[in-house]
Backbone as CSV, one residue per row, in Angstrom:
resi,resn,N_x,N_y,N_z,CA_x,CA_y,CA_z,C_x,C_y,C_z
1,GLN,66.939,16.487,8.678,67.562,15.336,8.520,68.424,15.120,9.715
2,VAL,68.589,13.553,9.729,69.728,13.111,11.340,70.896,13.538,10.700
3,GLN,71.309,14.335,12.392,72.755,14.386,12.303,73.392,13.647,13.108
4,LEU,74.764,13.267,12.424,75.588,12.320,13.145,76.828,13.155,13.214
5,VAL,77.550,13.010,14.489,78.894,13.723,14.869,79.460,12.960,15.495
6,GLU,80.915,12.525,14.914,81.721,11.636,15.327,82.827,12.192,15.814
7,SER,83.684,11.687,17.073,84.657,12.489,17.512,85.717,11.150,18.321
8,GLY,86.893,11.769,18.346,87.560,10.854,19.346,88.676,10.255,18.741
9,GLY,88.913,10.507,17.343,89.792,9.634,16.761,91.342,10.339,17.017
10,GLY,91.945,9.618,16.237,93.933,10.027,16.731,94.836,9.258,16.306
11,LEU,95.891,9.793,16.698,97.033,8.749,16.073,97.597,8.098,17.599
12,VAL,97.696,6.560,17.479,97.889,5.753,18.805,98.863,4.513,18.190
13,GLN,99.706,4.611,19.254,100.550,3.133,18.954,99.773,1.753,19.236
14,ALA,100.618,0.957,18.015,99.758,-0.493,18.259,99.633,-0.907,19.952
15,GLY,98.650,-1.419,20.392,98.436,-1.882,21.654,97.608,-0.917,22.351
16,GLY,97.283,0.383,21.957,97.073,1.502,22.821,95.510,1.698,22.932
17,SER,94.601,2.717,23.265,93.203,2.807,23.319,92.677,4.165,22.886
18,LEU,91.723,3.996,21.975,90.706,4.998,21.763,89.363,4.986,22.262
19,ARG,88.653,6.040,22.771,87.509,5.978,23.160,86.556,7.030,21.696
20,LEU,85.918,6.350,20.960,85.098,7.313,19.954,83.726,7.567,20.615
21,SER,83.061,8.785,20.065,81.917,9.106,20.626,81.323,9.416,19.227
22,CYS,80.077,9.200,19.281,78.999,9.955,18.371,77.932,10.428,18.973
23,THR,77.347,11.685,18.509,76.258,12.449,18.746,75.146,12.118,17.861
24,ALA,74.260,11.902,17.814,73.130,11.729,16.763,71.660,12.323,17.389
25,SER,71.306,13.124,16.511,70.040,13.625,16.640,68.818,12.767,16.736
26,THR,69.074,11.480,16.617,68.212,10.570,16.837,68.764,9.235,17.092
27,ILE,68.292,8.651,18.017,68.718,7.162,18.370,67.648,6.002,17.977
28,PHE,68.338,5.626,16.930,67.638,4.343,16.169,67.321,3.179,17.224
29,GLY,66.618,2.029,16.815,66.371,0.691,17.561,67.993,0.037,17.689
30,ILE,68.500,0.182,16.447,69.908,-0.345,16.327,70.874,0.994,15.914
31,MET,72.054,0.987,16.634,72.753,1.961,16.178,74.226,1.073,15.848
32,GLY,75.261,1.604,15.009,76.197,0.984,14.792,77.575,1.541,14.413
33,TRP,78.372,1.700,14.653,79.894,2.083,14.284,80.611,1.253,13.106
34,TYR,80.741,1.625,11.993,81.391,1.455,11.050,82.520,1.696,10.571
35,ARG,83.570,1.566,9.913,84.760,1.794,9.518,85.285,1.862,7.919
36,GLN,86.054,2.686,7.345,86.691,2.586,6.157,87.895,2.603,6.095
37,ALA,88.293,1.818,5.789,89.829,1.805,5.365,90.508,2.219,3.694
38,PRO,91.238,2.645,3.322,91.789,3.360,2.004,91.407,1.832,1.180
39,GLY,90.882,2.571,0.217,90.827,1.205,-0.726,89.996,0.290,-0.356
40,ASN,89.339,0.049,0.709,88.547,-0.842,1.238,86.927,-0.405,1.132
41,GLN,86.098,-1.074,1.179,84.543,-0.608,1.503,84.222,-0.691,2.781
42,ARG,83.193,0.523,2.961,82.825,0.356,4.270,82.334,-0.725,4.783
43,GLU,82.692,-1.020,6.423,82.253,-2.092,6.997,81.967,-1.836,8.295
44,SER,80.853,-2.783,8.818,80.378,-2.805,10.278,81.431,-3.277,11.017
45,VAL,81.409,-2.720,12.305,82.334,-3.166,13.444,81.479,-3.401,14.543
46,ALA,80.385,-2.690,14.772,79.755,-3.154,16.288,78.204,-2.468,16.231
47,THR,77.385,-3.124,16.685,76.172,-2.728,16.643,75.827,-2.895,17.923
48,ILE,74.365,-2.028,18.624,74.045,-1.797,19.709,72.378,-1.331,19.597
49,THR,71.366,-2.164,20.340,70.265,-1.774,20.250,70.042,-0.963,21.621
50,ARG,68.898,-0.285,21.334,68.417,0.704,22.602,68.658,0.082,24.081
51,THR,68.112,-1.126,24.179,68.308,-2.100,25.394,69.556,-2.401,25.584
52,GLY,70.438,-2.469,24.551,71.873,-2.932,25.022,72.385,-4.175,24.681
53,SER,71.936,-4.485,23.752,72.351,-5.874,23.028,73.429,-5.669,22.096
54,THR,74.428,-6.135,22.092,75.436,-5.994,21.077,75.906,-7.052,20.297
55,ASN,76.795,-6.476,19.199,77.082,-7.599,18.401,78.308,-6.899,17.710
56,TYR,79.336,-7.728,17.475,80.788,-7.280,16.910,81.308,-7.888,15.786
57,ALA,81.962,-7.511,14.774,82.939,-7.974,13.901,83.569,-9.051,14.441
58,ASP,83.929,-10.069,13.800,85.059,-11.014,14.255,86.621,-10.454,14.698
59,SER,86.813,-9.509,13.620,88.055,-8.790,13.733,88.233,-8.040,15.030
60,VAL,87.303,-7.707,15.737,87.123,-6.665,16.812,86.976,-7.012,17.929
61,LYS,86.077,-8.387,17.921,85.518,-9.091,19.137,86.962,-9.541,20.435
62,GLY,86.283,-9.117,21.244,87.061,-9.127,22.678,88.199,-7.808,22.798
63,ARG,88.404,-7.162,21.587,88.918,-5.665,21.797,88.122,-4.410,22.042
64,PHE,86.971,-4.323,20.800,86.257,-3.277,21.301,84.777,-3.398,22.052
65,ILE,84.547,-2.059,22.632,83.365,-2.053,23.489,82.125,-0.773,22.822
66,ILE,81.341,-1.501,22.358,80.022,-0.279,22.083,79.388,-0.017,23.347
67,SER,78.773,1.153,23.433,78.071,1.289,24.437,77.163,2.534,24.029
68,ILE,76.182,2.621,24.865,74.870,3.824,24.792,74.571,4.448,25.581
69,ASN,74.239,5.990,25.590,73.881,6.708,26.530,72.920,7.357,25.857
70,ILE,71.445,6.704,26.055,70.353,7.496,24.876,69.739,8.670,25.906
71,ALA,70.123,9.127,27.000,69.805,10.212,27.344,70.613,11.527,27.209
72,LYS,72.027,10.917,26.358,72.632,11.991,25.961,72.788,11.794,24.259
73,ASN,71.765,10.926,23.873,71.989,10.684,22.234,73.103,10.504,21.707
74,THR,74.183,9.681,22.575,75.531,9.323,22.213,75.916,7.584,22.331
75,VAL,76.646,7.324,21.264,76.965,6.114,21.131,78.561,6.024,21.280
76,TYR,79.188,5.382,22.132,80.622,5.160,21.976,80.967,3.722,21.622
77,LEU,82.591,4.075,21.006,83.366,2.760,21.106,84.285,2.997,21.695
78,GLN,84.818,2.045,22.523,85.886,1.737,23.157,86.891,1.088,22.474
79,MET,87.653,1.258,21.914,88.951,0.340,21.448,90.203,0.135,22.063
80,ASN,90.394,-0.977,22.429,91.571,-1.227,23.061,92.423,-2.260,22.366
81,SER,93.740,-2.823,22.754,94.679,-3.252,21.950,94.439,-3.398,20.324
82,LEU,94.754,-1.719,20.233,94.670,-1.530,18.943,95.632,-2.102,17.843
83,LYS,95.250,-2.372,16.513,96.402,-2.654,15.552,96.301,-2.214,14.612
84,PRO,97.580,-1.924,13.793,97.783,-1.295,12.507,96.110,-1.420,11.378
85,GLU,95.921,-2.558,11.531,95.021,-3.138,10.583,93.619,-2.578,11.115
86,ASP,93.545,-1.434,12.389,92.219,-0.985,12.568,92.713,0.710,12.036
87,THR,93.566,0.801,11.443,93.426,2.213,10.720,92.250,2.270,9.962
88,ALA,91.467,3.282,10.066,90.194,3.716,9.031,90.080,4.953,9.623
89,VAL,88.615,5.327,8.559,87.943,6.369,9.421,86.588,5.642,9.747
90,TYR,86.296,6.202,11.250,85.249,5.316,12.131,83.728,6.270,11.742
91,TYR,82.620,5.495,11.515,81.502,6.350,11.683,80.627,5.697,12.205
92,CYS,79.663,6.355,12.407,78.407,6.038,13.366,77.022,5.778,12.478
93,ASN,76.178,5.341,12.320,75.584,5.295,11.682,74.040,4.469,12.164
94,ARG,72.447,4.048,11.923,71.918,3.167,11.971,72.542,1.995,11.864
95,GLY,72.262,1.054,12.847,72.740,-0.483,12.704,72.272,-1.199,11.512
96,GLY,72.411,-2.036,11.355,71.804,-3.220,10.303,71.614,-2.495,8.529
97,VAL,71.030,-1.639,8.729,70.699,-1.118,7.386,71.197,0.431,7.797
98,ALA,71.958,0.980,7.284,72.729,2.153,7.405,71.768,3.295,6.736
99,LEU,71.833,4.601,7.223,70.976,5.539,6.383,71.597,5.962,4.825
100,GLY,71.170,6.613,4.107,71.716,7.101,2.657,72.740,8.085,2.954
101,PHE,72.771,8.521,4.060,73.944,9.625,4.133,74.782,9.232,5.500
102,TRP,76.082,10.153,5.425,77.093,9.821,6.563,77.349,11.235,7.379
103,GLY,78.245,10.996,8.516,78.540,12.112,9.025,80.366,12.215,8.662
104,GLN,80.776,13.215,9.206,82.466,13.540,8.588,83.098,12.327,8.905
105,GLY,82.841,11.477,9.765,83.721,10.461,10.216,84.967,11.098,11.115
106,THR,85.705,9.869,12.165,86.797,10.347,12.684,87.503,9.428,12.359
107,GLN,89.033,10.117,12.014,90.319,9.045,11.628,90.939,8.490,12.817
108,VAL,90.916,7.062,12.590,91.970,6.566,13.717,93.217,5.727,12.871
109,THR,93.929,6.365,13.605,95.397,5.823,12.637,96.209,5.010,14.033
110,VAL,96.600,3.912,13.681,97.320,2.863,14.213,99.027,2.651,14.130
111,SER,100.063,3.268,14.490,101.097,3.162,14.116,101.679,1.693,14.524
112,SER,102.527,1.016,14.091,103.326,0.078,14.456,104.587,0.151,15.256
C-alpha cells in the first residue's frame, strides 16, 4: 500500500507562511495537496505533475506554491499570506483522482 506522510503544519498568524512536506512511497503522474476544514468536504488545493506543471484552486492562487522533488519522493506546499480561512487539515494524495485512503494529514491553524 502507498504510504503518505505529511508534515510541517502548525499555528501561524494571519499573513504568515508555512511549508508543508509530503513524503510518498510512490510519486504518481500527478500529485496533489488537499485540505479539509471542520464541517467542510475535502477539497483540492493544488496539483503538480512529475514534469512540474501546476494547477491551483482559485482560493489559493498567487499565495501557495506546490513543488516536487522526485528524487526524494517528496511534494511540498509553500503557503504564504495565510488567512484564517486556510485553517484545515492538509493532506497529500494522487492528484485528479485521489486514492481510496489518506495519510494522517497535518493541521494548519491560522489565527486572526
